Phi, psi and omega in degrees: 000145183287149179283123184260122179279162185295331180281352175265353185284306184271121182272306178195157177282153176263122182245090176231171180297318181294318180290329177290325178291331179288342182294337177294334177264014182061044175242127182239141185249133180226148164273131184235169178296131183296344182269358184269159177248181186295321182291325176292323179293315181298315180297320181293321179294319180292328179281326184282327183242125184286138175078013183255132176238128184271130177267316186206150175232126172249134181238156176214135177268130180251114181289158178290147180273150174285129180233149181230136177225096185072232181270349184274126178249131179217188181231149172280169181290145176284157182225165174229131181245141179233133173253114186257122177263128179264158178287165183293326180271007182279153174283162177276159179279127190289333186294339183265350186290329183273357184269000000 
C-alpha cells in the first residue's frame, strides 16, 4: 500500500446544517481518503491546524450511489467521512469560524 502523507488524508470539510450544529460540541466533519484509518486522521488534523488536540475520531464509509445515464447503469465513487472531536482545552479550527 502506498505511503499516505498527512496532507493527503483530509480532502475537504463537510458543510451541512447538521455538521454546523455539531461544532458547538467541538465536533468537525471532513471527507477523508478512503484508505486511511482513525490514527492517521487524528495525526493529520493535529498537524494541519495549530493548537488543536484530537480527543476522538468517528469514521463512516459511504458506498457509491447507483446512477443511470440512458441505458448505462453505473456507480459513483465511494467516500469516507470522519467526525473529529476535539478536547476541551483545544483551539477551534479556523476554517469553520467564518461560515
